[in-house]
C-alpha positions in Angstrom: -46.4 15.2 -158.4 -42.9 16.8 -158.3 -39.9 15.0 -158.7 -38.3 15.1 -155.7 -41.1 16.5 -153.1 -44.3 17.5 -152.5 -43.7 18.8 -149.2 -40.7 19.4 -146.9 -39.7 17.7 -143.9 -41.1 20.3 -141.5 -44.5 20.8 -143.3 -46.9 17.5 -142.6 -49.3 17.9 -140.0 -52.4 15.8 -138.6 -54.5 17.5 -141.0 -52.8 16.0 -143.8 -53.4 12.2 -142.4 -54.3 10.1 -145.4 -52.7 12.3 -148.1 -50.0 10.6 -150.3 -46.7 12.4 -150.3 -43.3 12.6 -151.5 -40.4 14.0 -149.3 -36.7 14.3 -149.9 -34.1 14.7 -147.5 -30.9 13.3 -145.3 -31.2 10.0 -143.2 -30.5 11.4 -139.9 -30.9 8.1 -138.1 -32.2 4.6 -138.5 -33.8 2.4 -135.6 -35.0 -1.0 -135.8 -38.1 -1.9 -133.7 -39.1 -5.4 -133.8 -38.9 -5.8 -137.9 -40.4 -2.4 -138.4 -38.0 0.1 -139.3 -38.0 3.7 -138.5 -36.1 6.4 -140.3 -36.0 9.9 -139.1 -35.4 12.1 -142.4 -34.1 15.7 -142.2 -34.1 18.5 -144.5 -33.4 22.4 -144.1 -36.7 22.8 -142.8 -37.1 20.0 -140.3 -37.5 16.4 -139.5 -40.3 13.3 -140.3 -40.4 10.0 -139.3 -40.9 7.4 -141.9 -41.9 4.0 -141.2 -41.1 0.9 -143.5 -42.6 -2.6 -142.4 -41.7 -5.9 -144.1 -44.5 -5.9 -146.2 -43.9 -2.8 -147.7 -42.0 -2.7 -151.2 -39.6 -0.3 -149.8 -38.6 -2.3 -146.8 -35.4 -4.1 -149.0 -34.0 -0.7 -149.5 -34.8 0.8 -146.0 -32.4 -2.1 -144.7 -29.4 -0.7 -146.6 -29.7 2.8 -146.0 -27.6 4.5 -143.5 -26.7 7.6 -141.7 -26.5 10.9 -144.2 -27.6 9.1 -147.4 -29.8 11.1 -149.3 -33.1 9.3 -150.2 -36.3 10.1 -151.8 -39.4 8.8 -150.0 -43.3 7.9 -151.6 -45.7 6.9 -148.8 -48.8 7.9 -147.2 -49.4 10.3 -144.2 -50.9 8.5 -141.0 -51.2 9.5 -137.3 -49.2 8.4 -134.6 -50.7 6.4 -131.8 -51.2 8.6 -128.7 -48.4 7.1 -126.7 -45.8 7.7 -130.0 -46.2 11.3 -130.5 -43.4 13.2 -130.5 -44.1 16.8 -129.1 -40.6 17.7 -129.6 -41.2 17.9 -133.3 -43.7 20.1 -135.1 -44.3 16.8 -137.3 -44.4 14.6 -134.2 -48.2 13.7 -134.5 -47.5 12.0 -138.2 -45.6 9.5 -139.8 -44.9 8.4 -143.4 -45.6 4.5 -144.2 -43.0 4.4 -146.9 -44.3 2.7 -150.3 -41.3 3.1 -152.3 -37.7 4.5 -151.4 -35.3 6.0 -153.9 -31.5 6.5 -153.1 -30.5 9.5 -154.3 -26.9 9.5 -153.2 -25.2 7.3 -150.6 -22.7 8.4 -148.0 -19.0 7.2 -147.1 -18.4 6.5 -143.2 -18.5 9.8 -141.6 -15.3 11.6 -140.3 -17.5 13.3 -137.5 -20.9 12.5 -136.3 -24.2 14.6 -137.3 -26.4 12.8 -134.8 -26.4 13.9 -131.5 -23.7 16.4 -131.5 -21.0 15.2 -129.7 -17.8 17.6 -128.8 -15.6 16.9 -131.8 -11.8 18.4 -132.7 -12.8 21.7 -134.1 -10.2 21.2 -137.2 -12.0 18.0 -137.8 -15.0 20.0 -138.0 -13.6 22.7 -140.2 -12.4 20.6 -142.7 -15.5 18.8 -143.0 -17.6 21.7 -142.4 -20.5 21.0 -145.0 -21.1 18.1 -142.8 -20.6 19.9 -139.6 -23.3 22.4 -140.9 -25.8 19.5 -141.0 -25.7 19.4 -136.9 -29.0 20.9 -135.7 -27.7 23.6 -133.1 -24.9 24.9 -136.0 -27.6 25.1 -138.5 -29.9 26.7 -136.6 -27.3 29.4 -135.5 -26.8 30.3 -139.3 -30.2 30.3 -140.0 -30.9 32.7 -136.9 -27.8 35.0 -138.4 -29.9 35.4 -141.7 -32.8 36.2 -139.5 -30.9 38.7 -137.6 -29.4 40.4 -140.5 -33.0 40.5 -142.4 -34.3 42.4 -139.2 -31.5 44.9 -139.3 -31.8 45.8 -142.7 -35.8 46.3 -142.1 -35.0 48.6 -138.9 -32.4 50.6 -140.5 -34.8 51.3 -143.6 -37.5 51.9 -141.1 -35.2 55.0 -139.5 -34.4 56.4 -142.9 -31.3 54.9 -143.8 -30.1 53.7 -147.3 -27.8 51.0 -148.1 -24.9 51.4 -150.4 -22.0 49.1 -151.3 -18.6 50.2 -151.2 -15.4 48.9 -152.9 -13.6 45.5 -151.7 -10.5 46.7 -154.0 -9.2 50.1 -152.6 -6.0 51.6 -151.1 -3.9 50.9 -148.3 -5.1 52.7 -145.2 -3.7 52.7 -141.3 -7.2 51.5 -139.2 -5.3 49.6 -136.4 -4.5 46.7 -138.1 -2.4 45.0 -140.9 -3.8 45.5 -144.1 -4.5 42.2 -147.0 -2.5 43.0 -149.8 -4.0 42.2 -153.2 -1.3 42.5 -156.0 -2.2 44.4 -159.5 -1.6 42.4 -162.9 -2.0 45.3 -164.8 0.0 47.1 -162.6 3.2 45.5 -161.9 4.9 46.4 -158.4 1.6 47.8 -157.3 -1.1 46.7 -154.9 -4.6 47.1 -153.7 -5.8 46.8 -150.0 -9.1 44.7 -148.9 -10.7 47.2 -146.6 -10.1 47.0 -143.0 -13.7 49.0 -142.8 -15.4 51.1 -145.1 -14.3 54.2 -143.2 -13.2 56.5 -145.8 -15.7 55.4 -148.2 -18.8 56.1 -145.8 -17.2 59.6 -144.9 -17.0 60.3 -148.8 -20.4 59.3 -149.2 -21.6 62.0 -146.9 -19.2 64.7 -148.3 -20.8 63.3 -151.8 -24.2 64.6 -150.5 -25.8 61.3 -149.5 -27.5 61.0 -146.1 -28.0 58.0 -143.7 -25.8 55.3 -145.4 -25.7 51.5 -143.8 -24.0 48.8 -145.3 -23.8 44.7 -144.2 -20.0 45.4 -144.9 -17.0 42.9 -145.0 -14.0 44.1 -143.2 -10.5 42.4 -143.6 -7.5 42.6 -141.1 -4.5 40.8 -141.1 -4.1 40.3 -137.7 -2.4 37.7 -135.4 -5.0 35.1 -134.0 -7.3 36.4 -130.8 -10.1 34.2 -129.0 -12.6 37.0 -129.3 -12.0 37.9 -133.3 -12.6 36.1 -136.5 -9.2 35.7 -138.6 -9.3 37.4 -141.6 -12.9 38.6 -142.2 -15.7 39.5 -140.5 -19.0 41.6 -141.0 -20.3 44.9 -139.4 -23.4 47.0 -139.4 -21.8 50.0 -140.8 -23.4 53.1 -140.9 -23.1 57.1 -141.2 -25.0 60.2 -140.8 -24.7 64.0 -142.0 -25.4 66.9 -139.8 -25.5 65.1 -136.3 -24.0 65.5 -133.3 -22.9 62.3 -130.9 -26.3 62.1 -129.1 -27.9 62.1 -132.3 -25.9 59.1 -133.4 -26.9 57.2 -130.0 -30.4 57.9 -130.0 -30.6 56.7 -133.5 -29.0 53.2 -133.0 -29.8 52.4 -129.6 -33.6 51.6 -130.4 -32.5 49.5 -133.6 -30.1 47.4 -131.6 -32.3 47.4 -128.7 -35.1 46.0 -131.1 -33.0 43.6 -132.7 -31.8 42.1 -129.3 -35.5 41.9 -127.9 -36.8 40.2 -131.1 -34.2 37.5 -130.6 -33.8 37.4 -127.1 -36.2 34.4 -126.3 -37.9 36.2 -123.3 -34.4 37.4 -121.9 -34.9 41.0 -120.5 -32.9 43.7 -122.3 -31.8 47.1 -121.5 -34.8 49.7 -122.0 -32.4 52.4 -122.0 -28.3 52.4 -122.7 -26.8 54.5 -120.0 -23.8 56.7 -121.1 -20.3 56.2 -118.8 -17.7 58.1 -119.3 -14.5 56.4 -120.0 -12.4 57.7 -117.0 -15.8 56.2 -115.0 -15.7 52.8 -116.6 -12.2 52.4 -115.7 -12.8 53.4 -111.9 -15.9 51.9 -111.5 -15.3 48.4 -113.6 -11.6 48.2 -114.5 -12.3 48.0 -118.2 -13.8 50.1 -121.3 -15.9 47.0 -121.7 -18.2 46.4 -118.8 -20.2 44.1 -118.0 -23.0 45.3 -116.1 -24.9 42.2 -115.3 -22.1 42.2 -112.6 -23.5 44.5 -109.8 -19.9 45.2 -108.3 -18.8 49.0 -108.5 -14.9 49.7 -107.1 -14.6 52.4 -105.2 -11.5 54.3 -103.8 -10.4 53.9 -100.3 -7.3 55.4 -100.4 -8.0 57.9 -97.2 -8.6 54.6 -94.9 -5.2 53.4 -95.6 -3.2 56.6 -95.5 -1.2 56.7 -92.4 -2.5 53.4 -91.3 -1.0 50.5 -89.7 -1.0 47.9 -92.8 2.6 49.7 -93.7 2.8 48.0 -97.2 -0.5 50.3 -98.5 0.7 53.3 -96.3 4.1 53.7 -97.6 3.1 53.3 -101.1 0.8 56.1 -100.7 3.5 58.3 -98.7 6.1 58.1 -101.6 3.8 59.0 -104.5 0.7 60.9 -104.5 -1.0 59.5 -107.7 -1.0 56.1 -105.7 -4.5 54.6 -104.8 -6.1 52.0 -103.1 -9.5 50.5 -104.8 -11.8 48.0 -103.0 -13.6 45.5 -104.8 -16.4 44.9 -102.4 -17.7 41.0 -102.4 -21.2 40.8 -100.8 -21.8 37.1 -99.1 -18.0 36.5 -100.0 -17.3 36.9 -96.3 -15.6 33.7 -95.3 -11.8 32.9 -95.2 -11.9 30.1 -97.4 -13.1 32.3 -100.6 -10.6 35.1 -99.5 -7.6 32.7 -99.3 -8.9 31.4 -102.8 -9.0 35.0 -104.4 -5.8 35.6 -102.9 -4.5 32.6 -104.6 -6.0 33.4 -108.0 -4.3 36.9 -107.9 -0.9 34.9 -107.2 -1.8 32.7 -110.5 -2.0 35.8 -112.4 1.4 37.1 -111.5 0.2 39.5 -108.5 1.7 39.2 -105.1 -1.7 38.7 -103.6 -4.9 40.2 -102.9 -5.7 41.7 -99.5 -8.9 41.3 -97.9 -11.1 42.0 -95.1 -14.3 40.0 -94.2 -16.8 40.8 -91.6 -18.6 38.6 -89.4 -21.0 39.0 -86.6 -19.4 39.0 -83.4 -20.3 40.5 -79.5 -24.0 41.5 -81.3 -22.0 43.8 -83.8 -20.3 43.4 -86.9 -16.4 43.3 -86.9 -13.8 42.8 -89.6 -11.4 40.0 -89.5 -8.3 39.2 -91.4 -4.7 40.5 -91.6 -5.6 44.0 -92.9 -8.4 44.5 -90.6 -5.7 43.6 -87.5 -3.5 46.1 -89.4 -5.4 49.3 -89.8 -7.8 48.4 -86.9 -11.7 48.6 -85.9 -12.3 52.5 -86.6 -11.1 52.5 -90.1 -12.3 48.8 -90.8 -15.7 49.8 -90.1 -15.4 53.5 -92.3 -14.3 50.9 -95.0 -17.7 49.1 -94.3 -19.7 52.0 -94.0 -18.8 53.5 -97.4 -19.5 50.3 -99.3 -22.5 49.4 -97.6 -21.3 45.8 -96.6 -22.9 43.7 -93.7 -21.7 40.5 -91.9 -21.2 37.7 -94.2 -19.6 40.2 -96.7 -15.8 41.0 -97.9 -13.6 43.2 -99.8 -10.6 42.9 -101.5 -8.0 45.5 -102.0 -5.4 46.7 -104.5 -3.1 49.6 -104.5 -0.4 51.1 -106.8 -0.9 53.5 -109.9 -4.4 53.3 -111.4 -3.1 53.1 -114.9 -1.1 50.3 -113.9 -3.6 48.0 -112.1 -6.9 48.8 -113.2 -6.8 46.0 -115.8 -6.3 43.6 -113.0 -8.6 45.0 -110.8 -11.4 44.7 -113.4 -10.3 41.1 -114.1 -11.0 40.6 -109.9 -14.4 42.2 -110.0 -15.1 39.8 -112.8 -13.8 37.0 -110.9 -15.8 38.0 -107.6 -18.8 38.0 -109.1 -18.7 35.2 -111.1 -17.4 33.1 -108.1 -20.2 34.4 -105.8 -23.0 33.8 -108.5 -23.8 37.7 -108.2 -24.2 37.8 -112.2 -27.2 37.6 -114.0 -26.6 35.6 -116.9 -30.1 35.7 -118.1 -30.2 38.5 -119.6 -28.5 41.6 -121.8 -27.4 44.6 -120.5 -26.1 47.6 -122.6 -24.2 50.9 -122.1 -22.3 53.5 -123.8 -18.8 54.5 -123.5 -18.1 58.2 -124.2 -15.3 60.5 -123.9 -12.3 58.5 -124.7 -8.9 59.8 -124.7 -8.0 61.4 -128.1 -4.7 60.3 -127.5 -2.2 57.9 -125.6 1.2 57.8 -124.8 3.2 54.8 -126.9 6.0 53.5 -124.5 7.5 51.4 -127.2 8.2 54.0 -129.8 8.2 56.6 -126.9 5.7 59.1 -129.0 2.1 60.2 -128.9 -0.5 58.1 -130.8 -4.3 57.8 -131.4 -5.8 55.9 -128.8 -8.7 55.1 -130.6 -10.0 56.3 -133.9 -8.0 58.7 -135.8 -10.7 60.3 -137.7 -12.6 61.4 -134.8 -13.5 65.1 -133.9 -11.6 66.3 -130.6 -13.8 67.7 -128.1 -13.0 71.5 -128.1 -11.8 71.6 -131.7 -8.6 73.3 -132.6 -8.0 75.2 -129.3 -7.3 72.5 -127.6 -5.1 70.7 -130.3 -2.9 74.2 -130.0 -3.1 74.8 -126.4 -4.3 71.8 -124.5 -2.0 68.9 -123.0 -2.3 66.2 -125.9 -2.7 63.2 -123.5 -6.0 65.3 -121.6 -8.0 65.8 -124.8 -11.2 63.8 -125.0 -12.8 62.8 -128.4 -16.1 62.3 -129.7 -15.8 58.7 -129.8 -18.1 56.2 -128.3 -18.4 52.3 -127.9 -21.5 50.2 -127.4 -20.9 47.4 -124.9 -23.4 44.7 -124.0 -22.4 42.1 -121.5 -18.9 42.7 -121.3 -18.7 42.9 -125.0 -17.9 46.0 -127.3 -20.2 45.3 -130.3 -20.1 48.7 -131.8 -17.7 51.8 -132.2 -17.7 54.7 -133.5 -17.4 58.5 -133.7 -18.1 62.0 -134.8 -15.5 62.9 -137.5 -13.0 65.7 -138.0 -14.1 67.0 -141.2 -12.3 70.3 -141.2 -8.7 69.7 -143.3 -6.9 72.2 -140.7 -8.2 70.3 -137.9 -7.2 66.9 -139.5 -3.8 68.0 -140.4 -3.0 69.3 -136.6 -4.6 66.1 -135.1 -2.5 64.0 -137.3 0.4 66.3 -136.8 0.9 65.8 -133.0 1.5 62.1 -133.8 4.2 63.0 -136.1 2.1 62.6 -139.5 2.6 65.9 -141.2 0.0 67.4 -144.0 2.1 65.5 -147.0 1.8 62.3 -145.3 -1.8 62.8 -144.9 -2.3 64.0 -148.2 -0.5 60.8 -149.5 -2.7 58.3 -147.0 -5.7 60.2 -147.3 -5.7 62.0 -150.4 -9.5 61.5 -151.1 -11.0 61.9 -147.9 -8.5 65.0 -147.2 -9.7 66.7 -150.8 -13.1 66.2 -150.1 -13.1 68.0 -146.9 -11.7 71.3 -148.9 -14.8 71.3 -150.9 -17.5 71.6 -148.5 -18.3 68.5 -146.0 -21.1 68.3 -143.8 -20.6 67.9 -140.0 -20.9 63.8 -139.9 -20.5 60.7 -137.6 -21.4 57.1 -137.4 -20.1 53.5 -136.0 -19.5 50.0 -137.1 -21.7 47.1 -135.0 -20.2 43.8 -135.1 -22.5 41.5 -136.6 -20.9 38.5 -136.1 -20.6 39.3 -132.1 -24.2 40.4 -132.1 -25.3 36.8 -133.6 -23.0 35.1 -131.1 -24.3 36.7 -128.0 -28.1 36.1 -129.1 -27.7 32.5 -130.0 -25.4 31.7 -126.6 -22.9 30.5 -128.9 -19.0 30.4 -127.0 -17.0 31.6 -130.0 -17.5 33.4 -133.2 -17.0 30.2 -135.5 -20.0 28.9 -134.2 -22.4 31.8 -136.2 -20.0 31.8 -139.4 -20.7 29.6 -141.9 -17.1 28.7 -143.3 -14.5 30.2 -140.9 -11.1 30.0 -140.7 -9.3 28.3 -137.7 -7.4 30.1 -134.9 -4.3 29.6 -137.1 -6.1 31.8 -139.9 -6.4 28.7 -142.3 -9.4 27.5 -144.3 -8.9 24.0 -143.8 -12.0 23.0 -146.1 -10.9 24.8 -149.1 -6.9 24.6 -148.3 -6.2 28.7 -148.0 -3.8 30.1 -148.0 -2.2 27.8 -150.7 0.9 28.3 -152.9 0.3 30.3 -156.3 1.3 28.5 -159.4 4.5 29.9 -160.8 2.5 31.4 -164.1 0.4 33.5 -161.9 3.1 34.8 -160.0 4.7 35.9 -163.6 1.4 37.3 -164.3 1.7 39.6 -161.5 5.4 40.4 -161.8 6.1 38.7 -158.3 8.8 36.2 -157.1 8.4 34.6 -153.5 11.2 34.6 -151.5 12.6 31.2 -150.1 11.8 31.1 -146.3 14.8 30.3 -143.9 15.2 27.0 -142.7 15.4 26.7 -139.2 19.1 24.9 -138.1 
């Protein structure tokens, strides 16, 4: 028999009754039932119940073991009585009568519980991550993550993609965040950068004559902490394809992502097809370029119903500026003054003056609007709004007015709040959509200049003509995001592979050819020697796993994450370098200025 185990802790079944076995694992818990000791023993695979009675030689040792001790048990498999079967365990029909127990490793008093998984301070959990990872839910999440990645690899191979690896030590490249810099010992004073994404390399792979590349790629970004991001590093499904247009990429990747979700959704419905929604339409309908389509609410413009009306606040805004619009947020079943007042208070808590509303109720055999707005604009306009939005008695509607670019985000938040509060969102499904036709440029108010709004390597719709003759802020790009349940899970584009176009596109944001060649020299040179039209995307694997396992944050699906302050509490990173290390690198750390 093997030194440590003949079976794992999930393997034994009723067919093994009478067999002599050896198991090793962790003591999950110990229970004393009137002289009999029951030990739940756990390993990576599952759990098995061990029984030690006073007549057994193992009993004396069984009395000493405690939670998270590592033990090896020899014993006989016996069937449980019908009234003691544990249907929740695959091994629940059997138990092991212990003949011998060997302690392989004792455990000190635990700094956090493993059994039962109560809520515990996150910093303690991260400092003792090796204990935290023993907890059932987290352990299961990590295993599921590996299964999802394995499935992604299989599906990508099935549609003709080949996995290639790209460098980790590379050159600094502006891709939306700060680089992590790595000093060179051999070239003192010079630095490598960790890749924010394999963007340039995957395009170079296409220029090198390969096709259909993918990689489970680590990405490194020195960003300020954000609730929806892992600090420091994350993983994405990175891919690129040659000789494709935008729709080719979407049609290739959509079934891959769909199949991954269908396999791991545990019966929850998944979108059969992913609708394409233009960026401008997404903002108007949902107030966001990451819309949660499980929420059925769609906003509509109702400006005409308030123009010249008795509601002087909105009417005055419309009269003074032709760009002012009024958007309606319909709220089916929300037709009570209490709910409307609650939403108004919420809006004020968001720094808004309030949230105008109308609610409808049955009155004199018909449907009548109520509330201050209804009184101000009169019954005809109130009825026109109700008819446009398809509302009925018991429904309500909220209104936001101003310049859409200023209020669309708040309107989107209000839509989300209404849908959630009224229980209109079906949380047990996965709803996907592609957001397309992103603006190529945006105006940077802080620097008072034109800037890229998305990915600077994307192809502008209309090519050189629109760059030379069009309004830059009206140019759309061949860029697209994949959104699921209000989360952006992938982003990509058709690339700008023409050197002259690339120089012109960067020139409009103040970067001339010299700077383009300096920052993107390898890519720029490659495009001058015959580059195919190409495009691709990067999908956030951590976020996909988080959605599929129903975790609340990304740290629940990552084995060794940092905390929200970008610290690795387990390994003690970041840490100070030794003086000898700094001398080798030709570096000196400047003392930080003490606060007075």
